[in-house]
KEVO-517880 format. One record per residue (C-alpha): x, y, z. Coordinates in steps of 0.5 Angstrom, whole numbers. Example, Ala and Ser with C-alpha at 12.3 -4.5 7.8 and 13.67 -1.06 7.14 Angstrom:
<vexdrens>
<vexdren xx="25" yy="-9" zz="16"/>
<vexdren xx="27" yy="-2" zz="14"/>
</vexdrens>
This chain:
<vexdrens>
<vexdren xx="466" yy="456" zz="522"/>
<vexdren xx="460" yy="452" zz="523"/>
<vexdren xx="454" yy="456" zz="527"/>
<vexdren xx="453" yy="450" zz="533"/>
<vexdren xx="451" yy="451" zz="540"/>
<vexdren xx="452" yy="445" zz="545"/>
<vexdren xx="445" yy="443" zz="548"/>
<vexdren xx="444" yy="438" zz="554"/>
<vexdren xx="440" yy="432" zz="551"/>
<vexdren xx="435" yy="433" zz="557"/>
<vexdren xx="434" yy="440" zz="553"/>
<vexdren xx="432" yy="437" zz="546"/>
<vexdren xx="426" yy="440" zz="543"/>
<vexdren xx="423" yy="438" zz="536"/>
<vexdren xx="426" yy="442" zz="530"/>
<vexdren xx="433" yy="442" zz="533"/>
<vexdren xx="438" yy="440" zz="528"/>
<vexdren xx="443" yy="435" zz="531"/>
<vexdren xx="450" yy="436" zz="527"/>
<vexdren xx="455" yy="433" zz="532"/>
<vexdren xx="455" yy="428" zz="538"/>
<vexdren xx="459" yy="427" zz="544"/>
<vexdren xx="462" yy="421" zz="541"/>
<vexdren xx="464" yy="418" zz="534"/>
<vexdren xx="458" yy="417" zz="530"/>
<vexdren xx="460" yy="410" zz="529"/>
<vexdren xx="458" yy="409" zz="536"/>
<vexdren xx="451" yy="410" zz="535"/>
<vexdren xx="445" yy="408" zz="531"/>
<vexdren xx="443" yy="415" zz="528"/>
<vexdren xx="443" yy="418" zz="521"/>
<vexdren xx="450" yy="420" zz="519"/>
<vexdren xx="452" yy="427" zz="521"/>
<vexdren xx="446" yy="431" zz="521"/>
<vexdren xx="439" yy="430" zz="522"/>
<vexdren xx="433" yy="434" zz="525"/>
<vexdren xx="429" yy="432" zz="531"/>
<vexdren xx="422" yy="430" zz="528"/>
<vexdren xx="419" yy="426" zz="534"/>
<vexdren xx="419" yy="425" zz="541"/>
<vexdren xx="422" yy="418" zz="539"/>
<vexdren xx="428" yy="421" zz="536"/>
<vexdren xx="429" yy="425" zz="542"/>
<vexdren xx="429" yy="419" zz="547"/>
<vexdren xx="434" yy="415" zz="542"/>
<vexdren xx="439" yy="421" zz="542"/>
<vexdren xx="438" yy="421" zz="550"/>
<vexdren xx="439" yy="414" zz="550"/>
<vexdren xx="446" yy="415" zz="547"/>
<vexdren xx="449" yy="422" zz="549"/>
<vexdren xx="449" yy="427" zz="555"/>
<vexdren xx="450" yy="433" zz="550"/>
<vexdren xx="450" yy="434" zz="542"/>
<vexdren xx="451" yy="440" zz="538"/>
<vexdren xx="446" yy="443" zz="534"/>
<vexdren xx="446" yy="447" zz="528"/>
<vexdren xx="442" yy="454" zz="529"/>
<vexdren xx="441" yy="455" zz="522"/>
<vexdren xx="438" yy="448" zz="520"/>
<vexdren xx="434" yy="448" zz="526"/>
<vexdren xx="427" yy="451" zz="526"/>
<vexdren xx="427" yy="454" zz="533"/>
<vexdren xx="431" yy="459" zz="537"/>
<vexdren xx="437" yy="455" zz="540"/>
<vexdren xx="440" yy="457" zz="547"/>
<vexdren xx="447" yy="454" zz="548"/>
<vexdren xx="448" yy="450" zz="554"/>
<vexdren xx="451" yy="453" zz="560"/>
<vexdren xx="455" yy="448" zz="564"/>
<vexdren xx="460" yy="450" zz="569"/>
<vexdren xx="466" yy="445" zz="570"/>
<vexdren xx="467" yy="441" zz="576"/>
<vexdren xx="471" yy="444" zz="581"/>
<vexdren xx="478" yy="441" zz="582"/>
<vexdren xx="485" yy="444" zz="583"/>
<vexdren xx="489" yy="445" zz="577"/>
<vexdren xx="495" yy="440" zz="576"/>
<vexdren xx="501" yy="442" zz="573"/>
<vexdren xx="505" yy="437" zz="568"/>
<vexdren xx="509" yy="435" zz="573"/>
<vexdren xx="504" yy="433" zz="578"/>
<vexdren xx="500" yy="429" zz="572"/>
<vexdren xx="506" yy="426" zz="570"/>
<vexdren xx="510" yy="424" zz="576"/>
<vexdren xx="516" yy="419" zz="575"/>
<vexdren xx="517" yy="422" zz="568"/>
<vexdren xx="523" yy="427" zz="567"/>
<vexdren xx="520" yy="433" zz="563"/>
<vexdren xx="524" yy="437" zz="559"/>
<vexdren xx="523" yy="444" zz="555"/>
<vexdren xx="523" yy="443" zz="547"/>
<vexdren xx="525" yy="448" zz="542"/>
<vexdren xx="525" yy="448" zz="535"/>
<vexdren xx="532" yy="446" zz="532"/>
<vexdren xx="529" yy="447" zz="525"/>
<vexdren xx="525" yy="452" zz="521"/>
<vexdren xx="519" yy="450" zz="516"/>
<vexdren xx="523" yy="450" zz="510"/>
<vexdren xx="529" yy="446" zz="512"/>
<vexdren xx="524" yy="441" zz="516"/>
<vexdren xx="519" yy="440" zz="511"/>
<vexdren xx="523" yy="435" zz="506"/>
<vexdren xx="525" yy="431" zz="512"/>
<vexdren xx="518" yy="431" zz="515"/>
<vexdren xx="515" yy="428" zz="508"/>
<vexdren xx="520" yy="423" zz="508"/>
<vexdren xx="518" yy="421" zz="515"/>
<vexdren xx="511" yy="421" zz="514"/>
<vexdren xx="511" yy="417" zz="507"/>
<vexdren xx="515" yy="412" zz="510"/>
<vexdren xx="511" yy="411" zz="516"/>
<vexdren xx="505" yy="411" zz="512"/>
<vexdren xx="508" yy="405" zz="507"/>
<vexdren xx="510" yy="401" zz="513"/>
<vexdren xx="503" yy="402" zz="517"/>
<vexdren xx="500" yy="400" zz="510"/>
<vexdren xx="505" yy="393" zz="510"/>
<vexdren xx="504" yy="392" zz="517"/>
<vexdren xx="496" yy="392" zz="518"/>
<vexdren xx="495" yy="389" zz="511"/>
<vexdren xx="500" yy="383" zz="514"/>
<vexdren xx="495" yy="383" zz="520"/>
<vexdren xx="489" yy="383" zz="516"/>
<vexdren xx="491" yy="377" zz="512"/>
<vexdren xx="492" yy="373" zz="519"/>
<vexdren xx="499" yy="374" zz="520"/>
<vexdren xx="503" yy="377" zz="526"/>
<vexdren xx="504" yy="384" zz="528"/>
<vexdren xx="511" yy="386" zz="526"/>
<vexdren xx="513" yy="389" zz="533"/>
<vexdren xx="520" yy="391" zz="530"/>
<vexdren xx="518" yy="394" zz="524"/>
<vexdren xx="513" yy="398" zz="528"/>
<vexdren xx="518" yy="401" zz="532"/>
<vexdren xx="523" yy="402" zz="527"/>
<vexdren xx="517" yy="406" zz="523"/>
<vexdren xx="516" yy="411" zz="528"/>
<vexdren xx="523" yy="414" zz="529"/>
<vexdren xx="524" yy="418" zz="523"/>
<vexdren xx="517" yy="422" zz="525"/>
<vexdren xx="519" yy="422" zz="532"/>
<vexdren xx="525" yy="426" zz="530"/>
<vexdren xx="522" yy="431" zz="525"/>
<vexdren xx="516" yy="433" zz="530"/>
<vexdren xx="522" yy="433" zz="536"/>
<vexdren xx="526" yy="438" zz="531"/>
<vexdren xx="519" yy="442" zz="529"/>
<vexdren xx="512" yy="439" zz="529"/>
<vexdren xx="509" yy="444" zz="524"/>
<vexdren xx="511" yy="440" zz="517"/>
<vexdren xx="509" yy="433" zz="520"/>
<vexdren xx="502" yy="436" zz="522"/>
<vexdren xx="501" yy="439" zz="516"/>
<vexdren xx="502" yy="433" zz="512"/>
<vexdren xx="498" yy="429" zz="517"/>
<vexdren xx="492" yy="434" zz="515"/>
<vexdren xx="494" yy="433" zz="508"/>
<vexdren xx="493" yy="426" zz="508"/>
<vexdren xx="487" yy="426" zz="512"/>
<vexdren xx="483" yy="427" zz="506"/>
<vexdren xx="486" yy="422" zz="501"/>
<vexdren xx="483" yy="415" zz="501"/>
<vexdren xx="489" yy="412" zz="505"/>
<vexdren xx="486" yy="406" zz="509"/>
<vexdren xx="490" yy="407" zz="515"/>
<vexdren xx="491" yy="414" zz="515"/>
<vexdren xx="487" yy="415" zz="522"/>
<vexdren xx="492" yy="411" zz="525"/>
<vexdren xx="498" yy="415" zz="522"/>
<vexdren xx="495" yy="421" zz="524"/>
<vexdren xx="493" yy="419" zz="531"/>
<vexdren xx="501" yy="417" zz="532"/>
<vexdren xx="503" yy="424" zz="529"/>
<vexdren xx="498" yy="428" zz="534"/>
<vexdren xx="500" yy="424" zz="540"/>
<vexdren xx="507" yy="425" zz="539"/>
<vexdren xx="506" yy="433" zz="538"/>
<vexdren xx="502" yy="433" zz="544"/>
<vexdren xx="507" yy="429" zz="548"/>
<vexdren xx="513" yy="434" zz="546"/>
<vexdren xx="508" yy="440" zz="548"/>
<vexdren xx="508" yy="436" zz="555"/>
<vexdren xx="515" yy="436" zz="555"/>
<vexdren xx="515" yy="428" zz="555"/>
<vexdren xx="522" yy="425" zz="554"/>
<vexdren xx="524" yy="421" zz="547"/>
<vexdren xx="522" yy="414" zz="550"/>
<vexdren xx="515" yy="417" zz="552"/>
<vexdren xx="514" yy="420" zz="545"/>
<vexdren xx="516" yy="413" zz="542"/>
<vexdren xx="511" yy="410" zz="547"/>
<vexdren xx="506" yy="415" zz="544"/>
<vexdren xx="508" yy="414" zz="537"/>
<vexdren xx="507" yy="406" zz="537"/>
<vexdren xx="500" yy="407" zz="541"/>
<vexdren xx="497" yy="412" zz="537"/>
<vexdren xx="499" yy="407" zz="531"/>
<vexdren xx="496" yy="401" zz="534"/>
<vexdren xx="490" yy="403" zz="539"/>
<vexdren xx="485" yy="401" zz="533"/>
<vexdren xx="489" yy="395" zz="530"/>
<vexdren xx="483" yy="391" zz="533"/>
<vexdren xx="478" yy="393" zz="528"/>
<vexdren xx="482" yy="389" zz="523"/>
<vexdren xx="479" yy="383" zz="526"/>
<vexdren xx="472" yy="386" zz="525"/>
<vexdren xx="468" yy="385" zz="518"/>
<vexdren xx="470" yy="391" zz="514"/>
<vexdren xx="463" yy="392" zz="512"/>
<vexdren xx="461" yy="394" zz="519"/>
<vexdren xx="467" yy="398" zz="520"/>
<vexdren xx="466" yy="402" zz="513"/>
<vexdren xx="458" yy="402" zz="514"/>
<vexdren xx="455" yy="408" zz="511"/>
<vexdren xx="448" yy="407" zz="515"/>
<vexdren xx="446" yy="407" zz="522"/>
<vexdren xx="449" yy="401" zz="526"/>
<vexdren xx="444" yy="397" zz="531"/>
<vexdren xx="445" yy="395" zz="538"/>
<vexdren xx="448" yy="389" zz="536"/>
<vexdren xx="453" yy="392" zz="531"/>
<vexdren xx="455" yy="397" zz="536"/>
<vexdren xx="457" yy="392" zz="541"/>
<vexdren xx="461" yy="388" zz="536"/>
<vexdren xx="465" yy="394" zz="534"/>
<vexdren xx="467" yy="395" zz="541"/>
<vexdren xx="470" yy="389" zz="541"/>
<vexdren xx="476" yy="392" zz="537"/>
<vexdren xx="479" yy="394" zz="544"/>
<vexdren xx="480" yy="387" zz="547"/>
<vexdren xx="482" yy="384" zz="540"/>
<vexdren xx="487" yy="390" zz="540"/>
<vexdren xx="490" yy="388" zz="547"/>
<vexdren xx="490" yy="381" zz="545"/>
<vexdren xx="494" yy="382" zz="538"/>
<vexdren xx="499" yy="386" zz="542"/>
<vexdren xx="500" yy="382" zz="547"/>
<vexdren xx="501" yy="376" zz="543"/>
<vexdren xx="506" yy="380" zz="539"/>
<vexdren xx="511" yy="380" zz="545"/>
<vexdren xx="510" yy="388" zz="546"/>
<vexdren xx="509" yy="389" zz="553"/>
<vexdren xx="510" yy="396" zz="554"/>
<vexdren xx="505" yy="398" zz="559"/>
<vexdren xx="503" yy="405" zz="556"/>
<vexdren xx="502" yy="402" zz="549"/>
<vexdren xx="497" yy="397" zz="552"/>
<vexdren xx="494" yy="402" zz="556"/>
<vexdren xx="493" yy="406" zz="550"/>
<vexdren xx="490" yy="400" zz="546"/>
<vexdren xx="485" yy="398" zz="552"/>
<vexdren xx="483" yy="405" zz="555"/>
<vexdren xx="482" yy="410" zz="549"/>
<vexdren xx="475" yy="410" zz="549"/>
<vexdren xx="474" yy="411" zz="556"/>
<vexdren xx="472" yy="418" zz="558"/>
<vexdren xx="474" yy="423" zz="564"/>
<vexdren xx="467" yy="423" zz="567"/>
<vexdren xx="466" yy="415" zz="567"/>
<vexdren xx="461" yy="415" zz="561"/>
<vexdren xx="466" yy="411" zz="556"/>
<vexdren xx="468" yy="403" zz="555"/>
<vexdren xx="470" yy="398" zz="556"/>
<vexdren xx="470" yy="399" zz="564"/>
<vexdren xx="467" yy="406" zz="565"/>
<vexdren xx="473" yy="408" zz="568"/>
<vexdren xx="474" yy="416" zz="570"/>
<vexdren xx="479" yy="421" zz="572"/>
<vexdren xx="485" yy="418" zz="574"/>
<vexdren xx="483" yy="411" zz="574"/>
<vexdren xx="484" yy="412" zz="566"/>
<vexdren xx="492" yy="411" zz="565"/>
<vexdren xx="495" yy="418" zz="563"/>
<vexdren xx="497" yy="415" zz="556"/>
<vexdren xx="490" yy="413" zz="555"/>
<vexdren xx="487" yy="420" zz="556"/>
<vexdren xx="492" yy="422" zz="551"/>
<vexdren xx="490" yy="417" zz="546"/>
<vexdren xx="483" yy="419" zz="547"/>
<vexdren xx="484" yy="426" zz="545"/>
<vexdren xx="488" yy="425" zz="539"/>
<vexdren xx="483" yy="419" zz="537"/>
<vexdren xx="477" yy="424" zz="538"/>
<vexdren xx="481" yy="430" zz="534"/>
<vexdren xx="483" yy="426" zz="528"/>
<vexdren xx="476" yy="423" zz="527"/>
<vexdren xx="472" yy="429" zz="528"/>
<vexdren xx="477" yy="433" zz="523"/>
<vexdren xx="477" yy="427" zz="518"/>
<vexdren xx="472" yy="425" zz="512"/>
<vexdren xx="469" yy="418" zz="514"/>
<vexdren xx="464" yy="413" zz="511"/>
<vexdren xx="459" yy="416" zz="516"/>
<vexdren xx="461" yy="423" zz="517"/>
<vexdren xx="464" yy="429" zz="514"/>
<vexdren xx="470" yy="432" zz="517"/>
<vexdren xx="470" yy="439" zz="521"/>
<vexdren xx="474" yy="445" zz="520"/>
<vexdren xx="480" yy="444" zz="525"/>
<vexdren xx="478" yy="451" zz="529"/>
<vexdren xx="471" yy="448" zz="530"/>
<vexdren xx="474" yy="441" zz="533"/>
<vexdren xx="478" yy="445" zz="537"/>
<vexdren xx="472" yy="449" zz="540"/>
<vexdren xx="469" yy="442" zz="541"/>
<vexdren xx="475" yy="439" zz="545"/>
<vexdren xx="475" yy="445" zz="549"/>
<vexdren xx="467" yy="444" zz="551"/>
<vexdren xx="469" yy="437" zz="553"/>
<vexdren xx="474" yy="439" zz="557"/>
<vexdren xx="473" yy="436" zz="564"/>
<vexdren xx="467" yy="432" zz="562"/>
<vexdren xx="470" yy="427" zz="556"/>
<vexdren xx="477" yy="429" zz="557"/>
<vexdren xx="482" yy="432" zz="562"/>
<vexdren xx="482" yy="439" zz="562"/>
<vexdren xx="489" yy="440" zz="563"/>
<vexdren xx="491" yy="435" zz="557"/>
<vexdren xx="486" yy="439" zz="553"/>
<vexdren xx="489" yy="446" zz="554"/>
<vexdren xx="496" yy="443" zz="552"/>
<vexdren xx="493" yy="440" zz="546"/>
<vexdren xx="490" yy="446" zz="544"/>
<vexdren xx="497" yy="449" zz="545"/>
<vexdren xx="501" yy="444" zz="541"/>
<vexdren xx="496" yy="444" zz="535"/>
<vexdren xx="494" yy="451" zz="535"/>
<vexdren xx="487" yy="454" zz="533"/>
<vexdren xx="489" yy="454" zz="526"/>
<vexdren xx="493" yy="448" zz="525"/>
<vexdren xx="498" yy="447" zz="519"/>
<vexdren xx="494" yy="444" zz="514"/>
<vexdren xx="487" yy="448" zz="516"/>
<vexdren xx="483" yy="451" zz="510"/>
<vexdren xx="482" yy="459" zz="511"/>
<vexdren xx="479" yy="465" zz="508"/>
<vexdren xx="482" yy="471" zz="509"/>
<vexdren xx="479" yy="478" zz="510"/>
<vexdren xx="481" yy="480" zz="502"/>
<vexdren xx="476" yy="474" zz="500"/>
<vexdren xx="482" yy="470" zz="498"/>
<vexdren xx="482" yy="462" zz="500"/>
<vexdren xx="489" yy="460" zz="503"/>
<vexdren xx="492" yy="454" zz="507"/>
<vexdren xx="496" yy="455" zz="514"/>
<vexdren xx="503" yy="453" zz="513"/>
<vexdren xx="507" yy="454" zz="519"/>
<vexdren xx="508" yy="458" zz="525"/>
<vexdren xx="501" yy="457" zz="528"/>
<vexdren xx="504" yy="455" zz="535"/>
<vexdren xx="507" yy="462" zz="536"/>
<vexdren xx="503" yy="466" zz="532"/>
<vexdren xx="496" yy="463" zz="533"/>
<vexdren xx="492" yy="468" zz="529"/>
<vexdren xx="497" yy="471" zz="524"/>
<vexdren xx="501" yy="464" zz="521"/>
<vexdren xx="504" yy="464" zz="515"/>
<vexdren xx="499" yy="461" zz="509"/>
<vexdren xx="499" yy="459" zz="502"/>
<vexdren xx="494" yy="462" zz="498"/>
<vexdren xx="490" yy="457" zz="493"/>
<vexdren xx="484" yy="462" zz="491"/>
<vexdren xx="484" yy="469" zz="489"/>
<vexdren xx="478" yy="474" zz="492"/>
<vexdren xx="474" yy="471" zz="486"/>
<vexdren xx="475" yy="464" zz="488"/>
<vexdren xx="479" yy="462" zz="482"/>
<vexdren xx="486" yy="458" zz="482"/>
<vexdren xx="492" yy="462" zz="484"/>
<vexdren xx="498" yy="461" zz="479"/>
<vexdren xx="504" yy="459" zz="482"/>
<vexdren xx="506" yy="459" zz="489"/>
<vexdren xx="504" yy="465" zz="493"/>
<vexdren xx="506" yy="465" zz="501"/>
<vexdren xx="503" yy="471" zz="505"/>
<vexdren xx="506" yy="472" zz="512"/>
<vexdren xx="500" yy="475" zz="516"/>
<vexdren xx="505" yy="478" zz="521"/>
<vexdren xx="509" yy="482" zz="516"/>
<vexdren xx="503" yy="483" zz="511"/>
<vexdren xx="498" yy="486" zz="515"/>
<vexdren xx="494" yy="490" zz="509"/>
<vexdren xx="491" yy="487" zz="503"/>
<vexdren xx="491" yy="490" zz="496"/>
<vexdren xx="485" yy="495" zz="497"/>
<vexdren xx="489" yy="498" zz="504"/>
<vexdren xx="484" yy="494" zz="508"/>
<vexdren xx="486" yy="490" zz="514"/>
<vexdren xx="489" yy="483" zz="512"/>
<vexdren xx="487" yy="477" zz="517"/>
<vexdren xx="484" yy="470" zz="517"/>
<vexdren xx="476" yy="471" zz="517"/>
<vexdren xx="474" yy="464" zz="518"/>
<vexdren xx="476" yy="457" zz="518"/>
<vexdren xx="473" yy="453" zz="512"/>
<vexdren xx="471" yy="446" zz="512"/>
<vexdren xx="475" yy="441" zz="508"/>
<vexdren xx="475" yy="441" zz="501"/>
<vexdren xx="471" yy="448" zz="501"/>
<vexdren xx="470" yy="451" zz="494"/>
<vexdren xx="472" yy="444" zz="491"/>
<vexdren xx="479" yy="444" zz="493"/>
<vexdren xx="483" yy="437" zz="493"/>
<vexdren xx="487" yy="438" zz="500"/>
<vexdren xx="491" yy="431" zz="498"/>
<vexdren xx="493" yy="434" zz="492"/>
<vexdren xx="497" yy="440" zz="495"/>
<vexdren xx="504" yy="440" zz="494"/>
<vexdren xx="510" yy="445" zz="496"/>
</vexdrens>
């Protein structure tokens, strides 16, 4: 895991190395994912855009103390209180990993292909095909409902490829997984799936060079990027899709719980609850994925960041439910075992958070393993040398040159 500490921007000092922000890098005019504060001007500019940042202690040239922040005192609310008017239920896995994986793969492949066709049509100036959107998410919803493990695995695998619209597909899957954890009925899972797929659709009306820029954006360009919210709402309303929850996800997924977001600066319960969910899954997918302007963080580091941001950027109860939904080491996480072997988490990470089932990719000498080698860390507790066998660390995507998108079961 990366050695980073959270620091309020009021406490910034020269020599600190900024490795992560309290918002996506695309929204700020800074060097992409990592820079050292070399002047007072650097500090002032960071303070203009951010309330806090994450500082890499190893790359900084001074001793860093983490920010101490107490969460604002507020009564903890139950899921029933948050989702008044929604009939919540308790989901149980109805399929195991081996049974669900082929169905999940077909569902995610179909959803990816449909998203590609839908967005390509919109990008070319055509109308949004609402019927195709609704139809495309159904198999994925069914798979996540039966057992989320396989779809989450596939979302992680495809985050590393060059698929143009994978962020939307990933966000849709994360949103449904969180909705299932919350106990929302299938009608609400549909809204989450469609909203996750479409909340960034307004970006298709922006200059592709602006969205894919590998340089810091200036203030004017940042404002143009922010217009994707209103553009998206307009596109969906013109399509005839009038689902209020979907529209809320599109309109308010950049609002923040403390009022620091956009476009309206809403806070707390002023933000529609489905938009609060959209904000979490949008952020999680963004910080765990490689982008033109930033490298992805390991899932365990991303979870740590989200937990730090609870009741600041995101509603605390929803963050805790999201962590329950995806686990500390979500399916698709690249990890190093205490034996020195490198593996990818496959399944059962929700109920066995620290001892999931993993597939070994590299041996202790970091050489590729021949054939399929699965380890169930619940039953296999010792390595070949007799020492305890456990996950020792989470690795960054593509560590040791591993091509995550090429992994097949």
